[in-house]
C-alpha positions in Angstrom: -91.1 -77.2 -56.2 -88.9 -75.8 -53.4 -89.3 -78.4 -50.7 -88.5 -75.9 -47.9 -91.5 -73.7 -48.6 -93.6 -75.7 -51.1 -93.2 -72.8 -53.5 -91.9 -72.5 -57.1 -90.9 -69.0 -58.3 -90.3 -68.4 -62.0 -89.0 -65.1 -63.4 -89.5 -64.6 -67.2 -87.6 -61.9 -69.0 -87.5 -60.7 -72.5 -88.4 -57.8 -74.8 -91.9 -56.6 -75.6 -93.2 -58.3 -78.7 -91.4 -61.6 -77.9 -94.5 -63.3 -76.3 -93.5 -63.1 -72.6 -97.1 -62.3 -71.6 -98.6 -65.2 -73.6 -96.0 -67.6 -72.2 -97.1 -66.5 -68.7 -100.8 -66.6 -69.4 -100.7 -70.1 -70.9 -98.6 -71.5 -68.1 -100.6 -70.0 -65.3 -104.0 -70.5 -66.8 -103.1 -74.2 -67.0 -103.4 -74.3 -63.2 -106.8 -72.7 -63.2 -108.7 -75.9 -62.2 -105.9 -77.2 -59.9 -107.2 -77.1 -56.3 -103.9 -78.1 -54.8 -101.9 -75.0 -55.8 -102.3 -71.3 -55.5 -100.9 -69.3 -58.4 -99.8 -65.6 -58.6 -98.6 -63.6 -61.5 -97.0 -60.1 -61.7 -96.1 -58.2 -64.8 -93.7 -55.4 -65.5 -94.3 -54.0 -68.9 -91.9 -51.9 -71.0 -92.8 -48.6 -72.6 -95.3 -48.3 -75.4 -93.1 -49.6 -78.1 -91.6 -53.0 -79.0 -88.1 -53.9 -78.0 -88.2 -52.7 -74.4 -87.6 -54.8 -71.3 -90.6 -56.8 -70.0 -90.6 -59.4 -67.3 -93.2 -61.4 -65.3 -93.2 -63.3 -62.0 -95.0 -66.7 -61.9 -95.5 -68.2 -58.5 -96.9 -71.7 -57.8 -97.5 -72.7 -54.1 -99.2 -75.3 -52.0 -99.9 -72.5 -49.5 -102.8 -70.0 -50.0 -100.7 -67.2 -48.5 -98.3 -66.2 -51.3 -97.1 -62.9 -52.6 -97.5 -61.8 -56.2 -93.9 -60.5 -56.3 -90.7 -62.6 -56.2 -88.2 -61.0 -53.8 -84.5 -60.5 -54.5 -82.5 -63.8 -55.0 -85.7 -65.9 -54.7 -86.5 -67.1 -58.2 -85.9 -70.9 -58.7 -86.1 -70.6 -62.5 -85.2 -67.8 -64.8 -86.6 -68.1 -68.3 -84.8 -65.7 -70.7 -86.2 -64.8 -74.1 -83.1 -62.7 -74.8 -79.7 -63.2 -73.1 -78.9 -59.7 -71.9 -82.4 -59.0 -70.7 -82.3 -62.4 -68.9 -79.1 -61.3 -67.1 -80.6 -57.9 -66.2 -83.5 -59.6 -64.5 -81.7 -62.6 -63.2 -78.9 -60.7 -61.5 -81.5 -59.4 -59.1 -84.2 -62.1 -58.8 -82.4 -65.4 -59.4 -81.3 -67.3 -56.4 -77.9 -68.9 -56.0 -78.2 -72.4 -57.3 -81.1 -71.6 -59.5 -81.8 -72.7 -63.0 -81.4 -70.5 -66.1 -83.2 -71.5 -69.3 -82.5 -69.0 -72.1 -82.7 -68.3 -75.7 -79.2 -67.5 -77.0 -80.4 -65.4 -80.0 -79.2 -61.9 -79.3 -81.1 -58.7 -80.1 -78.6 -55.8 -80.0 -79.9 -52.7 -78.3 -79.7 -49.5 -80.4 -77.3 -47.9 -77.9 -74.9 -50.8 -78.3 -75.0 -50.8 -82.1 -74.3 -47.0 -82.4 -71.7 -47.0 -79.6 -73.3 -44.3 -77.5 -76.2 -43.8 -75.1 -79.3 -41.9 -76.0 -78.8 -39.4 -73.1 -75.1 -38.6 -73.5 -72.6 -37.8 -76.2 -69.9 -39.8 -74.5 -69.1 -43.1 -76.2 -70.0 -46.2 -74.3 -67.0 -48.3 -73.3 -68.4 -51.5 -74.7 -71.4 -52.9 -76.5 -73.2 -56.2 -76.1 -71.1 -58.6 -73.9 -70.1 -62.0 -75.2 -72.6 -64.7 -74.3 -69.9 -66.6 -72.6 -69.5 -63.7 -70.1 -73.2 -63.7 -69.4 -73.2 -67.5 -68.8 -70.1 -67.2 -66.6 -71.9 -64.6 -64.4 -74.7 -67.1 -63.8 -72.3 -69.9 -63.1 -70.6 -67.7 -60.5 -74.0 -67.9 -58.8 -73.8 -71.7 -58.9 -76.7 -71.7 -61.4 -77.3 -74.3 -64.0 -77.5 -72.7 -67.5 -79.3 -74.3 -70.4 -79.2 -72.2 -73.6 -80.2 -72.8 -77.2 -81.4 -70.8 -80.2 -85.1 -70.9 -79.6 -85.7 -68.3 -82.2 -84.2 -70.4 -85.0 -86.1 -73.4 -83.8 -89.4 -71.4 -84.0 -88.4 -70.2 -87.6 -87.8 -73.8 -88.5 -91.3 -74.7 -87.3 -92.9 -72.0 -89.4 -92.7 -68.6 -87.6 -90.4 -66.8 -85.2 -93.4 -65.9 -83.0 -93.5 -69.5 -81.8 -90.3 -68.9 -79.9 -92.3 -68.3 -76.6 -93.8 -71.8 -76.9 -90.4 -73.3 -77.5 -89.3 -71.7 -74.3 -92.4 -72.9 -72.5 -91.7 -76.4 -73.6 -88.2 -76.2 -72.4 -89.4 -75.0 -69.0 -91.8 -77.9 -68.8 -88.8 -80.1 -69.8 -87.2 -79.4 -66.4 -89.9 -81.4 -64.8 -89.9 -78.9 -62.0 -93.4 -77.6 -62.7 -96.3 -79.7 -61.2 -98.4 -79.8 -64.3 -98.9 -82.1 -67.3 -98.1 -81.3 -70.9 -101.7 -82.1 -71.8 -103.0 -79.4 -69.4 -100.7 -76.8 -71.1 -101.7 -77.9 -74.6 -105.4 -77.5 -73.6 -104.7 -73.9 -72.7 -102.8 -73.3 -75.9 -105.9 -74.4 -77.8 -107.9 -72.0 -75.8 -105.7 -68.9 -75.8 -103.6 -68.7 -79.0 -104.9 -67.1 -82.2 -107.1 -69.3 -84.4 -105.2 -71.1 -87.1 -101.9 -71.2 -85.0 -102.8 -74.0 -82.5 -101.0 -76.8 -84.3 -97.8 -74.6 -84.8 -97.8 -73.6 -81.1 -98.3 -77.1 -79.8 -95.5 -78.3 -82.2 -93.3 -75.6 -80.8 -94.1 -76.6 -77.2 -93.2 -80.2 -77.9 -90.0 -79.2 -79.7 -89.0 -77.2 -76.6 -89.5 -80.2 -74.4 -87.3 -82.3 -76.7 -84.7 -79.6 -77.0 -84.3 -79.2 -73.3 -83.6 -82.9 -73.0 -81.1 -82.8 -75.8 -79.2 -79.7 -74.5 -79.4 -80.6 -70.8 -77.6 -83.9 -71.4 -74.4 -82.1 -72.5 
């Protein structure tokens, strides 16, 4: 929680189909019975097919007067489901000195893989940038970067779709969010598809552990 304004602003970025909306819903619904905080969410959805940029804003405040939208350079935390999409969103919304928690599993855009844009016959000068360059851009903003392969962790737990809960666990692992793991697990039981509760909770707990392991280095 930002002590100067009693506000925590979280930007979540990824591709449609990666579970960004469920991440946001579970986290913010966990505050539903919390009388001490006001919560606000804002969603920007991609086009009508999977693989397009999607991002959400999550705001947690001790004040009742809070906007739904995070302003430029105001996000305390950036949660990235895909590195390049995290950078697209973080370059605008993340504040200097913020915290980046990102999956480092890359999904190569079609235009990068074919070497040209959809709207021009001119070749693109470069494809997907090296991850080190993305991390360096964040570090130039004095941001802490914590990255790991959340997709592989989810696969190891049983299904790649659990990646969003791995990321949610890692976000809770920062201990910046004023909520208990038990409150989040209760919402997982309520919101995820039947038959997947145990897998999702296991993914959440693995994300918490993973953040602790990676953040120490």
